PQR file of N, CA, C, O and H, with PARSE charges and radii, in Angstrom:
ATOM      1  N   MET A   1     -34.282-110.058  27.791 -0.4000 1.5000
ATOM      2  CA  MET A   1     -33.077-109.805  28.536 -0.0000 2.0000
ATOM      3  C   MET A   1     -33.333-109.700  30.027  0.5500 1.7000
ATOM      4  O   MET A   1     -32.445-109.303  30.781 -0.5500 1.4000
ATOM      5  N   SER A   2     -34.495-110.038  30.448 -0.4000 1.5000
ATOM      6  CA  SER A   2     -34.845-109.889  31.857 -0.0000 2.0000
ATOM      7  C   SER A   2     -34.145-110.891  32.765  0.5500 1.7000
ATOM      8  O   SER A   2     -34.187-110.735  33.985 -0.5500 1.4000
ATOM      9  H   SER A   2     -35.216-110.361  29.835  0.4000 1.0000
ATOM     10  N   GLU A   3     -33.496-111.924  32.204 -0.4000 1.5000
ATOM     11  CA  GLU A   3     -32.822-112.898  33.054 -0.0000 2.0000
ATOM     12  C   GLU A   3     -31.592-112.301  33.735  0.5500 1.7000
ATOM     13  O   GLU A   3     -31.165-112.791  34.780 -0.5500 1.4000
ATOM     14  H   GLU A   3     -33.461-112.051  31.213  0.4000 1.0000
ATOM     15  N   PHE A   4     -31.026-111.255  33.155 -0.4000 1.5000
ATOM     16  CA  PHE A   4     -29.863-110.612  33.754 -0.0000 2.0000
ATOM     17  C   PHE A   4     -30.290-109.525  34.730  0.5500 1.7000
ATOM     18  O   PHE A   4     -31.207-108.751  34.455 -0.5500 1.4000
ATOM     19  H   PHE A   4     -31.373-110.857  32.306  0.4000 1.0000
ATOM     20  N   GLU A   5     -29.616-109.480  35.868 -0.4000 1.5000
ATOM     21  CA  GLU A   5     -29.864-108.444  36.873 -0.0000 2.0000
ATOM     22  C   GLU A   5     -28.651-107.520  36.884  0.5500 1.7000
ATOM     23  O   GLU A   5     -27.619-107.835  37.476 -0.5500 1.4000
ATOM     24  H   GLU A   5     -28.872-110.109  36.091  0.4000 1.0000
ATOM     25  N   PHE A   6     -28.793-106.380  36.222 -0.4000 1.5000
ATOM     26  CA  PHE A   6     -27.674-105.457  36.038 -0.0000 2.0000
ATOM     27  C   PHE A   6     -27.503-104.507  37.212  0.5500 1.7000
ATOM     28  O   PHE A   6     -28.471-104.072  37.836 -0.5500 1.4000
ATOM     29  H   PHE A   6     -29.632-106.124  35.741  0.4000 1.0000
ATOM     30  N   THR A   7     -26.237-104.198  37.495 -0.4000 1.5000
ATOM     31  CA  THR A   7     -25.874-103.159  38.454 -0.0000 2.0000
ATOM     32  C   THR A   7     -24.846-102.273  37.782  0.5500 1.7000
ATOM     33  O   THR A   7     -24.083-102.723  36.927 -0.5500 1.4000
ATOM     34  H   THR A   7     -25.450-104.552  36.988  0.4000 1.0000
ATOM     35  N   LYS A   8     -24.831-101.000  38.179 -0.4000 1.5000
ATOM     36  CA  LYS A   8     -23.863-100.069  37.617 -0.0000 2.0000
ATOM     37  C   LYS A   8     -22.496-100.303  38.230  0.5500 1.7000
ATOM     38  O   LYS A   8     -22.365-100.643  39.405 -0.5500 1.4000
ATOM     39  H   LYS A   8     -25.451-100.634  38.873  0.4000 1.0000
ATOM     40  N   SER A   9     -21.505-100.116  37.416 -0.4000 1.5000
ATOM     41  CA  SER A   9     -20.132-100.239  37.882 -0.0000 2.0000
ATOM     42  C   SER A   9     -19.832 -99.165  38.922  0.5500 1.7000
ATOM     43  O   SER A   9     -20.300 -98.033  38.804 -0.5500 1.4000
ATOM     44  H   SER A   9     -21.612 -99.839  36.461  0.4000 1.0000
ATOM     45  N   THR A  10     -19.059 -99.519  39.928 -0.4000 1.5000
ATOM     46  CA  THR A  10     -18.662 -98.529  40.940 -0.0000 2.0000
ATOM     47  C   THR A  10     -17.685 -97.518  40.352  0.5500 1.7000
ATOM     48  O   THR A  10     -17.448 -96.469  40.951 -0.5500 1.4000
ATOM     49  H   THR A  10     -18.678-100.439  40.024  0.4000 1.0000
ATOM     50  N   TYR A  11     -17.123 -97.816  39.200 -0.4000 1.5000
ATOM     51  CA  TYR A  11     -16.198 -96.897  38.537 -0.0000 2.0000
ATOM     52  C   TYR A  11     -16.904 -95.946  37.585  0.5500 1.7000
ATOM     53  O   TYR A  11     -16.263 -95.042  37.047 -0.5500 1.4000
ATOM     54  H   TYR A  11     -17.316 -98.668  38.714  0.4000 1.0000
ATOM     55  N   SER A  12     -18.194 -96.115  37.358 -0.4000 1.5000
ATOM     56  CA  SER A  12     -18.921 -95.250  36.446 -0.0000 2.0000
ATOM     57  C   SER A  12     -19.099 -93.875  37.054  0.5500 1.7000
ATOM     58  O   SER A  12     -19.301 -93.726  38.259 -0.5500 1.4000
ATOM     59  H   SER A  12     -18.715 -96.849  37.794  0.4000 1.0000
ATOM     60  N   SER A  13     -19.019 -92.876  36.196 -0.4000 1.5000
ATOM     61  CA  SER A  13     -19.177 -91.505  36.679 -0.0000 2.0000
ATOM     62  C   SER A  13     -20.649 -91.213  36.934  0.5500 1.7000
ATOM     63  O   SER A  13     -21.531 -91.822  36.329 -0.5500 1.4000
ATOM     64  H   SER A  13     -18.855 -92.997  35.217  0.4000 1.0000
ATOM     65  N   GLY A  14     -20.894 -90.298  37.815 -0.4000 1.5000
ATOM     66  CA  GLY A  14     -22.267 -89.911  38.135 -0.0000 2.0000
ATOM     67  C   GLY A  14     -22.673 -88.622  37.458  0.5500 1.7000
ATOM     68  O   GLY A  14     -23.617 -87.964  37.896 -0.5500 1.4000
ATOM     69  H   GLY A  14     -20.178 -89.803  38.307  0.4000 1.0000
ATOM     70  N   ASP A  15     -21.975 -88.247  36.391 -0.4000 1.5000
ATOM     71  CA  ASP A  15     -22.259 -86.973  35.742 -0.0000 2.0000
ATOM     72  C   ASP A  15     -23.539 -87.034  34.917  0.5500 1.7000
ATOM     73  O   ASP A  15     -24.156 -88.090  34.773 -0.5500 1.4000
ATOM     74  H   ASP A  15     -21.208 -88.781  36.035  0.4000 1.0000
ATOM     75  N   ALA A  16     -23.920 -85.890  34.384 -0.4000 1.5000
ATOM     76  CA  ALA A  16     -25.170 -85.774  33.634 -0.0000 2.0000
ATOM     77  C   ALA A  16     -25.139 -86.529  32.309  0.5500 1.7000
ATOM     78  O   ALA A  16     -26.194 -86.786  31.729 -0.5500 1.4000
ATOM     79  H   ALA A  16     -23.418 -85.032  34.501  0.4000 1.0000
ATOM     80  N   HIS A  17     -23.971 -86.885  31.824 -0.4000 1.5000
ATOM     81  CA  HIS A  17     -23.879 -87.593  30.550 -0.0000 2.0000
ATOM     82  C   HIS A  17     -24.227 -89.065  30.681  0.5500 1.7000
ATOM     83  O   HIS A  17     -24.441 -89.740  29.674 -0.5500 1.4000
ATOM     84  H   HIS A  17     -23.114 -86.676  32.295  0.4000 1.0000
ATOM     85  N   GLY A  18     -24.287 -89.569  31.897 -0.4000 1.5000
ATOM     86  CA  GLY A  18     -24.698 -90.947  32.122 -0.0000 2.0000
ATOM     87  C   GLY A  18     -23.766 -91.986  31.558  0.5500 1.7000
ATOM     88  O   GLY A  18     -24.212 -93.026  31.075 -0.5500 1.4000
ATOM     89  H   GLY A  18     -24.113 -89.020  32.714  0.4000 1.0000
ATOM     90  N   GLU A  19     -22.464 -91.718  31.613 -0.4000 1.5000
ATOM     91  CA  GLU A  19     -21.489 -92.656  31.076 -0.0000 2.0000
ATOM     92  C   GLU A  19     -21.273 -93.795  32.065  0.5500 1.7000
ATOM     93  O   GLU A  19     -20.393 -93.730  32.924 -0.5500 1.4000
ATOM     94  H   GLU A  19     -22.102 -90.872  32.006  0.4000 1.0000
ATOM     95  N   CYS A  20     -22.077 -94.825  31.932 -0.4000 1.5000
ATOM     96  CA  CYS A  20     -22.027 -95.934  32.881 -0.0000 2.0000
ATOM     97  C   CYS A  20     -21.960 -97.277  32.172  0.5500 1.7000
ATOM     98  O   CYS A  20     -22.511 -97.468  31.088 -0.5500 1.4000
ATOM     99  H   CYS A  20     -22.792 -94.877  31.234  0.4000 1.0000
ATOM    100  N   VAL A  21     -21.281 -98.180  32.811 -0.4000 1.5000
ATOM    101  CA  VAL A  21     -21.255 -99.569  32.387 -0.0000 2.0000
ATOM    102  C   VAL A  21     -22.041-100.342  33.432  0.5500 1.7000
ATOM    103  O   VAL A  21     -21.864-100.131  34.632 -0.5500 1.4000
ATOM    104  H   VAL A  21     -20.833 -98.025  33.692  0.4000 1.0000
ATOM    105  N   GLU A  22     -22.900-101.229  32.981 -0.4000 1.5000
ATOM    106  CA  GLU A  22     -23.663-102.082  33.891 -0.0000 2.0000
ATOM    107  C   GLU A  22     -23.236-103.525  33.684  0.5500 1.7000
ATOM    108  O   GLU A  22     -22.997-103.969  32.561 -0.5500 1.4000
ATOM    109  H   GLU A  22     -23.044-101.400  32.007  0.4000 1.0000
ATOM    110  N   VAL A  23     -23.147-104.247  34.798 -0.4000 1.5000
ATOM    111  CA  VAL A  23     -22.681-105.629  34.765 -0.0000 2.0000
ATOM    112  C   VAL A  23     -23.702-106.513  35.476  0.5500 1.7000
ATOM    113  O   VAL A  23     -24.224-106.151  36.531 -0.5500 1.4000
ATOM    114  H   VAL A  23     -23.342-103.886  35.710  0.4000 1.0000
ATOM    115  N   ALA A  24     -23.977-107.667  34.890 -0.4000 1.5000
ATOM    116  CA  ALA A  24     -24.852-108.664  35.514 -0.0000 2.0000
ATOM    117  C   ALA A  24     -24.018-109.911  35.789  0.5500 1.7000
ATOM    118  O   ALA A  24     -23.387-110.467  34.890 -0.5500 1.4000
ATOM    119  H   ALA A  24     -23.553-107.961  34.034  0.4000 1.0000
ATOM    120  N   ARG A  25     -24.029-110.341  37.061 -0.4000 1.5000
ATOM    121  CA  ARG A  25     -23.257-111.526  37.460 -0.0000 2.0000
ATOM    122  C   ARG A  25     -24.141-112.601  38.083  0.5500 1.7000
ATOM    123  O   ARG A  25     -23.641-113.507  38.750 -0.5500 1.4000
ATOM    124  H   ARG A  25     -24.541-109.890  37.791  0.4000 1.0000
ATOM    125  N   ASN A  26     -25.441-112.508  37.872 -0.4000 1.5000
ATOM    126  CA  ASN A  26     -26.366-113.434  38.530 -0.0000 2.0000
ATOM    127  C   ASN A  26     -26.531-114.779  37.820  0.5500 1.7000
ATOM    128  O   ASN A  26     -27.168-115.682  38.363 -0.5500 1.4000
ATOM    129  H   ASN A  26     -25.848-111.772  37.330  0.4000 1.0000
ATOM    130  N   ILE A  27     -25.976-114.930  36.630 -0.4000 1.5000
ATOM    131  CA  ILE A  27     -26.014-116.200  35.908 -0.0000 2.0000
ATOM    132  C   ILE A  27     -24.625-116.825  36.061  0.5500 1.7000
ATOM    133  O   ILE A  27     -23.648-116.232  35.602 -0.5500 1.4000
ATOM    134  H   ILE A  27     -25.459-114.197  36.188  0.4000 1.0000
ATOM    135  N   PRO A  28     -24.503-117.987  36.682 -0.5600 1.5000
ATOM    136  CA  PRO A  28     -23.185-118.548  36.990  0.2800 2.0000
ATOM    137  C   PRO A  28     -22.246-118.726  35.798  0.5500 1.7000
ATOM    138  O   PRO A  28     -21.030-118.633  35.961 -0.5500 1.4000
ATOM    139  N   THR A  29     -22.780-118.978  34.616 -0.4000 1.5000
ATOM    140  CA  THR A  29     -21.928-119.263  33.465 -0.0000 2.0000
ATOM    141  C   THR A  29     -21.682-118.062  32.556  0.5500 1.7000
ATOM    142  O   THR A  29     -20.924-118.164  31.591 -0.5500 1.4000
ATOM    143  H   THR A  29     -23.769-119.054  34.484  0.4000 1.0000
ATOM    144  N   THR A  30     -22.314-116.925  32.852 -0.4000 1.5000
ATOM    145  CA  THR A  30     -22.224-115.763  31.967 -0.0000 2.0000
ATOM    146  C   THR A  30     -22.145-114.470  32.760  0.5500 1.7000
ATOM    147  O   THR A  30     -22.904-114.258  33.705 -0.5500 1.4000
ATOM    148  H   THR A  30     -22.930-116.841  33.635  0.4000 1.0000
ATOM    149  N   ILE A  31     -21.212-113.605  32.362 -0.4000 1.5000
ATOM    150  CA  ILE A  31     -21.149-112.241  32.864 -0.0000 2.0000
ATOM    151  C   ILE A  31     -21.609-111.369  31.702  0.5500 1.7000
ATOM    152  O   ILE A  31     -21.034-111.438  30.616 -0.5500 1.4000
ATOM    153  H   ILE A  31     -20.595-113.778  31.594  0.4000 1.0000
ATOM    154  N   ALA A  32     -22.634-110.554  31.913 -0.4000 1.5000
ATOM    155  CA  ALA A  32     -23.158-109.689  30.860 -0.0000 2.0000
ATOM    156  C   ALA A  32     -22.790-108.244  31.165  0.5500 1.7000
ATOM    157  O   ALA A  32     -22.867-107.796  32.309 -0.5500 1.4000
ATOM    158  H   ALA A  32     -23.101-110.498  32.796  0.4000 1.0000
ATOM    159  N   VAL A  33     -22.387-107.520  30.119 -0.4000 1.5000
ATOM    160  CA  VAL A  33     -22.003-106.119  30.253 -0.0000 2.0000
ATOM    161  C   VAL A  33     -22.782-105.327  29.216  0.5500 1.7000
ATOM    162  O   VAL A  33     -22.947-105.765  28.077 -0.5500 1.4000
ATOM    163  H   VAL A  33     -22.325-107.883  29.189  0.4000 1.0000
ATOM    164  N   ARG A  34     -23.264-104.143  29.629 -0.4000 1.5000
ATOM    165  CA  ARG A  34     -23.987-103.286  28.680 -0.0000 2.0000
ATOM    166  C   ARG A  34     -23.741-101.822  29.009  0.5500 1.7000
ATOM    167  O   ARG A  34     -23.256-101.485  30.089 -0.5500 1.4000
ATOM    168  H   ARG A  34     -23.130-103.788  30.554  0.4000 1.0000
ATOM    169  N   ASP A  35     -24.079-100.973  28.075 -0.4000 1.5000
ATOM    170  CA  ASP A  35     -24.024 -99.523  28.239 -0.0000 2.0000
ATOM    171  C   ASP A  35     -25.341 -99.094  28.873  0.5500 1.7000
ATOM    172  O   ASP A  35     -26.410 -99.414  28.353 -0.5500 1.4000
ATOM    173  H   ASP A  35     -24.473-101.247  27.197  0.4000 1.0000
ATOM    174  N   SER A  36     -25.278 -98.370  29.995 -0.4000 1.5000
ATOM    175  CA  SER A  36     -26.514 -97.988  30.683 -0.0000 2.0000
ATOM    176  C   SER A  36     -27.379 -97.050  29.856  0.5500 1.7000
ATOM    177  O   SER A  36     -28.586 -96.964  30.080 -0.5500 1.4000
ATOM    178  H   SER A  36     -24.409 -98.110  30.417  0.4000 1.0000
ATOM    179  N   LYS A  37     -26.776 -96.343  28.898 -0.4000 1.5000
ATOM    180  CA  LYS A  37     -27.559 -95.451  28.040 -0.0000 2.0000
ATOM    181  C   LYS A  37     -28.366 -96.234  27.007  0.5500 1.7000
ATOM    182  O   LYS A  37     -29.290 -95.689  26.404 -0.5500 1.4000
ATOM    183  H   LYS A  37     -25.795 -96.413  28.715  0.4000 1.0000
ATOM    184  N   GLU A  38     -28.026 -97.502  26.798 -0.4000 1.5000
ATOM    185  CA  GLU A  38     -28.689 -98.350  25.809 -0.0000 2.0000
ATOM    186  C   GLU A  38     -29.133 -99.660  26.457  0.5500 1.7000
ATOM    187  O   GLU A  38     -28.636-100.721  26.080 -0.5500 1.4000
ATOM    188  H   GLU A  38     -27.275 -97.945  27.289  0.4000 1.0000
ATOM    189  N   PRO A  39     -30.061 -99.617  27.428 -0.5600 1.5000
ATOM    190  CA  PRO A  39     -30.426-100.846  28.139  0.2800 2.0000
ATOM    191  C   PRO A  39     -31.004-101.942  27.251  0.5500 1.7000
ATOM    192  O   PRO A  39     -30.963-103.116  27.621 -0.5500 1.4000
ATOM    193  N   ASN A  40     -31.535-101.586  26.102 -0.4000 1.5000
ATOM    194  CA  ASN A  40     -32.053-102.594  25.177 -0.0000 2.0000
ATOM    195  C   ASN A  40     -31.097-102.848  24.023  0.5500 1.7000
ATOM    196  O   ASN A  40     -31.433-103.538  23.061 -0.5500 1.4000
ATOM    197  H   ASN A  40     -31.568-100.633  25.802  0.4000 1.0000
ATOM    198  N   GLY A  41     -29.898-102.279  24.132 -0.4000 1.5000
ATOM    199  CA  GLY A  41     -28.893-102.435  23.092 -0.0000 2.0000
ATOM    200  C   GLY A  41     -28.136-103.740  23.235  0.5500 1.7000
ATOM    201  O   GLY A  41     -28.554-104.641  23.962 -0.5500 1.4000
ATOM    202  H   GLY A  41     -29.625-101.718  24.913  0.4000 1.0000
ATOM    203  N   PRO A  42     -27.024-103.829  22.535 -0.5600 1.5000
ATOM    204  CA  PRO A  42     -26.250-105.075  22.547  0.2800 2.0000
ATOM    205  C   PRO A  42     -25.635-105.379  23.911  0.5500 1.7000
ATOM    206  O   PRO A  42     -25.357-104.479  24.703 -0.5500 1.4000
ATOM    207  N   LEU A  43     -25.435-106.653  24.158 -0.4000 1.5000
ATOM    208  CA  LEU A  43     -24.788-107.128  25.380 -0.0000 2.0000
ATOM    209  C   LEU A  43     -23.459-107.758  25.022  0.5500 1.7000
ATOM    210  O   LEU A  43     -23.319-108.401  23.981 -0.5500 1.4000
ATOM    211  H   LEU A  43     -25.661-107.384  23.515  0.4000 1.0000
ATOM    212  N   LEU A  44     -22.499-107.570  25.883 -0.4000 1.5000
ATOM    213  CA  LEU A  44     -21.256-108.310  25.792 -0.0000 2.0000
ATOM    214  C   LEU A  44     -21.375-109.436  26.806  0.5500 1.7000
ATOM    215  O   LEU A  44     -21.541-109.185  28.000 -0.5500 1.4000
ATOM    216  H   LEU A  44     -22.612-107.048  26.729  0.4000 1.0000
ATOM    217  N   ARG A  45     -21.293-110.666  26.341 -0.4000 1.5000
ATOM    218  CA  ARG A  45     -21.426-111.840  27.224 -0.0000 2.0000
ATOM    219  C   ARG A  45     -20.065-112.522  27.340  0.5500 1.7000
ATOM    220  O   ARG A  45     -19.457-112.903  26.340 -0.5500 1.4000
ATOM    221  H   ARG A  45     -21.159-110.871  25.371  0.4000 1.0000
ATOM    222  N   LEU A  46     -19.608-112.667  28.569 -0.4000 1.5000
ATOM    223  CA  LEU A  46     -18.291-113.239  28.830 -0.0000 2.0000
ATOM    224  C   LEU A  46     -18.405-114.430  29.773  0.5500 1.7000
ATOM    225  O   LEU A  46     -19.344-114.521  30.565 -0.5500 1.4000
ATOM    226  H   LEU A  46     -20.102-112.358  29.381  0.4000 1.0000
ATOM    227  N   THR A  47     -17.444-115.337  29.682 -0.4000 1.5000
ATOM    228  CA  THR A  47     -17.366-116.401  30.676 -0.0000 2.0000
ATOM    229  C   THR A  47     -16.775-115.798  31.955  0.5500 1.7000
ATOM    230  O   THR A  47     -16.088-114.779  31.889 -0.5500 1.4000
ATOM    231  H   THR A  47     -16.682-115.263  29.039  0.4000 1.0000
ATOM    232  N   PRO A  48     -17.026-116.402  33.098 -0.5600 1.5000
ATOM    233  CA  PRO A  48     -16.414-115.894  34.331  0.2800 2.0000
ATOM    234  C   PRO A  48     -14.886-115.841  34.266  0.5500 1.7000
ATOM    235  O   PRO A  48     -14.281-114.928  34.827 -0.5500 1.4000
ATOM    236  N   THR A  49     -14.260-116.799  33.594 -0.4000 1.5000
ATOM    237  CA  THR A  49     -12.803-116.800  33.449 -0.0000 2.0000
ATOM    238  C   THR A  49     -12.331-115.595  32.641  0.5500 1.7000
ATOM    239  O   THR A  49     -11.365-114.932  33.016 -0.5500 1.4000
ATOM    240  H   THR A  49     -14.752-117.541  33.139  0.4000 1.0000
ATOM    241  N   THR A  50     -13.008-115.317  31.542 -0.4000 1.5000
ATOM    242  CA  THR A  50     -12.659-114.171  30.711 -0.0000 2.0000
ATOM    243  C   THR A  50     -12.894-112.873  31.465  0.5500 1.7000
ATOM    244  O   THR A  50     -12.080-111.954  31.378 -0.5500 1.4000
ATOM    245  H   THR A  50     -13.794-115.856  31.237  0.4000 1.0000
ATOM    246  N   TRP A  51     -13.992-112.783  32.203 -0.4000 1.5000
ATOM    247  CA  TRP A  51     -14.291-111.586  32.996 -0.0000 2.0000
ATOM    248  C   TRP A  51     -13.202-111.352  34.042  0.5500 1.7000
ATOM    249  O   TRP A  51     -12.768-110.217  34.243 -0.5500 1.4000
ATOM    250  H   TRP A  51     -14.653-113.530  32.273  0.4000 1.0000
ATOM    251  N   SER A  52     -12.768-112.399  34.696 -0.4000 1.5000
ATOM    252  CA  SER A  52     -11.703-112.270  35.708 -0.0000 2.0000
ATOM    253  C   SER A  52     -10.413-111.776  35.070  0.5500 1.7000
ATOM    254  O   SER A  52      -9.739-110.910  35.628 -0.5500 1.4000
ATOM    255  H   SER A  52     -13.120-113.320  34.533  0.4000 1.0000
ATOM    256  N   ALA A  53     -10.064-112.312  33.914 -0.4000 1.5000
ATOM    257  CA  ALA A  53      -8.861-111.868  33.218 -0.0000 2.0000
ATOM    258  C   ALA A  53      -8.980-110.399  32.803  0.5500 1.7000
ATOM    259  O   ALA A  53      -8.027-109.633  32.943 -0.5500 1.4000
ATOM    260  H   ALA A  53     -10.611-113.015  33.460  0.4000 1.0000
ATOM    261  N   PHE A  54     -10.141-110.014  32.296 -0.4000 1.5000
ATOM    262  CA  PHE A  54     -10.372-108.627  31.885 -0.0000 2.0000
ATOM    263  C   PHE A  54     -10.247-107.673  33.074  0.5500 1.7000
ATOM    264  O   PHE A  54      -9.541-106.668  32.985 -0.5500 1.4000
ATOM    265  H   PHE A  54     -10.915-110.636  32.181  0.4000 1.0000
ATOM    266  N   THR A  55     -10.918-107.973  34.176 -0.4000 1.5000
ATOM    267  CA  THR A  55     -10.873-107.072  35.325 -0.0000 2.0000
ATOM    268  C   THR A  55      -9.487-107.029  35.954  0.5500 1.7000
ATOM    269  O   THR A  55      -9.087-105.992  36.483 -0.5500 1.4000
ATOM    270  H   THR A  55     -11.491-108.790  34.248  0.4000 1.0000
ATOM    271  N   ALA A  56      -8.742-108.134  35.908 -0.4000 1.5000
ATOM    272  CA  ALA A  56      -7.368-108.124  36.407 -0.0000 2.0000
ATOM    273  C   ALA A  56      -6.501-107.228  35.547  0.5500 1.7000
ATOM    274  O   ALA A  56      -5.664-106.492  36.070 -0.5500 1.4000
ATOM    275  H   ALA A  56      -9.067-108.977  35.478  0.4000 1.0000
ATOM    276  N   HIS A  57      -6.687-107.277  34.231 -0.4000 1.5000
ATOM    277  CA  HIS A  57      -5.918-106.436  33.335 -0.0000 2.0000
ATOM    278  C   HIS A  57      -6.265-104.959  33.522  0.5500 1.7000
ATOM    279  O   HIS A  57      -5.371-104.115  33.585 -0.5500 1.4000
ATOM    280  H   HIS A  57      -7.367-107.874  33.806  0.4000 1.0000
ATOM    281  N   VAL A  58      -7.545-104.648  33.610 -0.4000 1.5000
ATOM    282  CA  VAL A  58      -7.980-103.259  33.791 -0.0000 2.0000
ATOM    283  C   VAL A  58      -7.437-102.711  35.120  0.5500 1.7000
ATOM    284  O   VAL A  58      -7.018-101.556  35.193 -0.5500 1.4000
ATOM    285  H   VAL A  58      -8.271-105.334  33.559  0.4000 1.0000
ATOM    286  N   GLY A  59      -7.446-103.531  36.150 -0.4000 1.5000
ATOM    287  CA  GLY A  59      -6.932-103.105  37.449 -0.0000 2.0000
ATOM    288  C   GLY A  59      -5.433-102.870  37.442  0.5500 1.7000
ATOM    289  O   GLY A  59      -4.918-102.122  38.272 -0.5500 1.4000
ATOM    290  H   GLY A  59      -7.786-104.469  36.091  0.4000 1.0000
ATOM    291  N   ALA A  60      -4.731-103.499  36.517 -0.4000 1.5000
ATOM    292  CA  ALA A  60      -3.274-103.361  36.435 -0.0000 2.0000
ATOM    293  C   ALA A  60      -2.858-102.151  35.613  0.5500 1.7000
ATOM    294  O   ALA A  60      -1.698-101.743  35.660 -0.5500 1.4000
ATOM    295  H   ALA A  60      -5.149-104.107  35.842  0.4000 1.0000
ATOM    296  N   VAL A  61      -3.789-101.573  34.861 -0.4000 1.5000
ATOM    297  CA  VAL A  61      -3.452-100.439  33.981 -0.0000 2.0000
ATOM    298  C   VAL A  61      -3.476 -99.146  34.754  0.5500 1.7000
ATOM    299  O   VAL A  61      -3.220 -98.083  34.188 -0.5500 1.4000
ATOM    300  H   VAL A  61      -4.731-101.904  34.823  0.4000 1.0000
TER
END
């Protein structure tokens, strides 16, 4: 999984529970999302189009 370069979401809380979402956007055809508490756990892989639709929807809620 080293091909993805993850960064924490700016919306993630900084509390002691570590509830963070990390996103990797360095691969042009894939947006990868993971739980920061499980860096070796499952990845959600999205197309850039799907990621844009998701973030637009989340921003509208």
